[in-house]
C-alpha positions as CSV (number, residue, x, y, z in Angstrom):
1,X,0.1,-0.2,0.1
2,X,1.2,3.5,-0.8
3,X,2.0,6.4,2.0
4,X,-1.5,8.0,1.9
5,X,-3.5,4.5,1.8
6,X,-3.3,3.8,-2.1
7,X,-2.9,0.9,-3.8
8,X,-0.9,1.5,-6.7
9,X,-0.5,-2.0,-8.7
10,X,-2.7,-5.0,-8.8
11,X,-0.3,-7.2,-7.8
12,X,1.2,-9.2,-4.7
13,X,-1.4,-8.9,-2.0
14,X,-3.7,-7.2,-4.0
15,X,-3.4,-9.4,-7.2
16,X,-7.1,-10.4,-6.8
17,X,-8.2,-6.9,-7.8
18,X,-6.8,-7.7,-11.5
19,X,-9.0,-8.7,-14.2
20,X,-6.3,-11.7,-14.9
21,X,-7.6,-13.1,-11.6
22,X,-9.0,-16.7,-12.1
23,X,-12.5,-16.7,-11.2
24,X,-15.7,-18.0,-13.4
25,X,-18.0,-15.0,-14.5
26,X,-21.2,-16.3,-15.9
27,X,-21.8,-13.6,-18.4
28,X,-24.9,-13.6,-20.9
29,X,-25.2,-17.4,-20.5
30,X,-21.6,-18.3,-20.9
31,X,-19.1,-18.8,-18.1
32,X,-15.7,-17.1,-18.6
33,X,-12.7,-18.3,-16.5
34,X,-11.7,-14.5,-15.8
35,X,-13.4,-10.9,-16.3
36,X,-10.7,-10.4,-18.5
37,X,-12.1,-13.2,-20.9
38,X,-15.7,-11.9,-20.4
39,X,-14.9,-8.4,-21.1
40,X,-12.9,-9.3,-24.4
41,X,-15.9,-11.4,-25.5
42,X,-18.0,-8.9,-24.9
43,X,-16.4,-6.7,-27.7
44,X,-17.8,-8.6,-30.2
45,X,-21.5,-10.1,-31.1
46,X,-20.0,-13.2,-33.0
47,X,-20.8,-16.3,-30.9
48,X,-17.9,-18.1,-32.4
49,X,-15.3,-15.5,-31.6
50,X,-16.7,-15.2,-28.0
51,X,-16.2,-18.9,-27.6
52,X,-12.8,-18.8,-29.0
53,X,-12.1,-16.2,-26.5
54,X,-13.9,-18.3,-23.7
55,X,-11.4,-21.1,-24.7
56,X,-8.5,-19.2,-24.3
57,X,-6.1,-20.8,-21.7
58,X,-4.7,-17.4,-20.4
59,X,-6.5,-14.1,-19.9
60,X,-3.3,-12.6,-21.7
61,X,-4.3,-14.6,-24.8
62,X,-8.0,-13.7,-24.5
63,X,-6.9,-10.1,-24.6
64,X,-4.7,-10.7,-27.4
65,X,-7.5,-12.2,-29.1
66,X,-10.2,-9.5,-28.4
67,X,-7.8,-6.7,-29.6
68,X,-7.8,-8.3,-33.0
69,X,-11.4,-8.5,-33.7
70,X,-13.5,-5.6,-35.1
71,X,-15.4,-3.9,-32.1
72,X,-19.4,-4.3,-32.0
73,X,-21.3,-1.0,-32.7
74,X,-21.5,1.5,-29.9
75,X,-18.3,-0.2,-28.0
76,X,-16.9,2.8,-26.8
77,X,-19.9,4.1,-24.9
78,X,-20.6,1.0,-23.4
79,X,-17.3,-0.6,-22.4
80,X,-17.4,0.9,-18.7
81,X,-20.7,-0.3,-18.2
82,X,-20.0,-3.7,-19.1
83,X,-16.6,-3.6,-17.0
84,X,-18.6,-2.4,-14.0
85,X,-21.2,-5.5,-14.8
86,X,-18.4,-7.6,-14.9
87,X,-17.0,-6.5,-11.5
88,X,-20.1,-6.7,-9.5
89,X,-20.2,-10.2,-10.8
90,X,-16.7,-11.1,-9.7
91,X,-17.0,-9.5,-6.1
92,X,-20.5,-10.9,-5.6
93,X,-18.2,-13.9,-4.8
94,X,-18.2,-13.6,-1.0
95,X,-14.3,-14.2,-0.5
96,X,-13.6,-11.8,-3.3
97,X,-16.0,-9.1,-1.9
98,X,-14.5,-9.6,1.7
99,X,-11.1,-8.9,0.1
100,X,-12.3,-6.0,-1.7
101,X,-13.9,-4.9,1.4
102,X,-10.6,-5.2,3.4
103,X,-8.9,-2.4,1.4
104,X,-11.2,-0.3,3.4
105,X,-11.2,3.4,1.8
106,X,-7.8,3.0,0.1
107,X,-7.5,4.8,-3.4
108,X,-7.3,1.7,-5.8
109,X,-5.0,2.5,-8.7
110,X,-4.5,0.2,-11.6
111,X,-0.8,1.4,-12.1
112,X,1.0,-0.2,-15.5
113,X,3.9,0.1,-17.6
114,X,2.4,-0.9,-20.8
115,X,0.7,2.6,-21.1
116,X,-2.8,2.2,-20.5
117,X,-4.2,5.3,-19.4
118,X,-7.8,4.7,-19.6
119,X,-8.2,1.7,-17.3
120,X,-5.2,2.4,-15.5
121,X,-2.2,4.8,-14.6
122,X,1.2,5.1,-16.4
123,X,3.5,5.0,-14.8
124,X,2.2,3.9,-11.6
125,X,1.6,6.4,-8.7
126,X,1.9,9.2,-11.7
127,X,-1.5,10.3,-11.8
128,X,-1.3,10.2,-15.5
129,X,-4.4,8.4,-16.7
130,X,-7.9,8.2,-16.1
131,X,-7.8,5.3,-13.7
132,X,-11.5,3.8,-14.9
133,X,-10.8,0.3,-13.3
134,X,-9.5,1.8,-10.1
135,X,-12.6,4.1,-10.0
136,X,-15.0,1.4,-10.9
137,X,-13.1,-1.1,-8.2
138,X,-13.9,1.5,-5.6
139,X,-17.4,2.2,-6.9
140,X,-18.2,-1.7,-6.5
141,X,-16.3,-1.6,-3.0
142,X,-19.0,1.4,-1.8
143,X,-21.7,-0.9,-3.1
144,X,-20.9,-3.6,-1.0
145,X,-20.5,-1.5,2.2
146,X,-23.9,-0.8,1.6
147,X,-25.1,-4.4,1.0
148,X,-23.0,-5.7,4.1
149,X,-24.0,-2.6,6.3
150,X,-25.2,-3.8,9.8
151,X,-28.8,-5.1,9.8
152,X,-30.0,-2.2,12.2
153,X,-28.7,0.6,9.7
154,X,-30.6,-0.9,6.7
155,X,-34.0,-0.6,6.1
156,X,-35.7,-3.4,4.2
157,X,-35.1,-7.0,3.8
158,X,-31.4,-8.1,3.8
159,X,-29.7,-8.3,0.6
160,X,-27.3,-10.7,-1.1
161,X,-23.8,-9.8,-2.3
162,X,-25.4,-9.7,-5.9
163,X,-28.1,-7.2,-4.5
164,X,-30.9,-9.7,-4.5
165,X,-33.6,-9.8,-1.8
166,X,-32.9,-12.6,0.7
167,X,-36.2,-14.5,1.4
168,X,-36.7,-16.0,5.0
């Protein structure tokens, strides 16, 4: 963790914040082995291409394949919303949700060396970038805090991590 309560890279003990983290993501009826796989598949509408991306052995390979495909219409306008949906699915898993909550109020920054200034910051800690992934992760963390607030502080029936009402 950085000096001012910042997590500047999704490595080491914070690797679970990475989209490359292995976790089954059920998106649009298909189970992908990581958020990265699901995100890259969402870029296209062709089911055969989506299946090829899903079958990639690593998130890195899924990313490479996704970058070679023509983007679906309107992708640039929808990509952040799709990422938010995928992150919500990922952190709906109790253990991952608890790890995200354990970051408390730390600023989450997807620091990188490969020049991605939309999803992250390059170089790490420089402030050069939109850090959209970090911002979306902090949003999901705030949503989880609300879902997991003490019962007396909530109104209405308890909710699951997925935001569904829990029936007794």
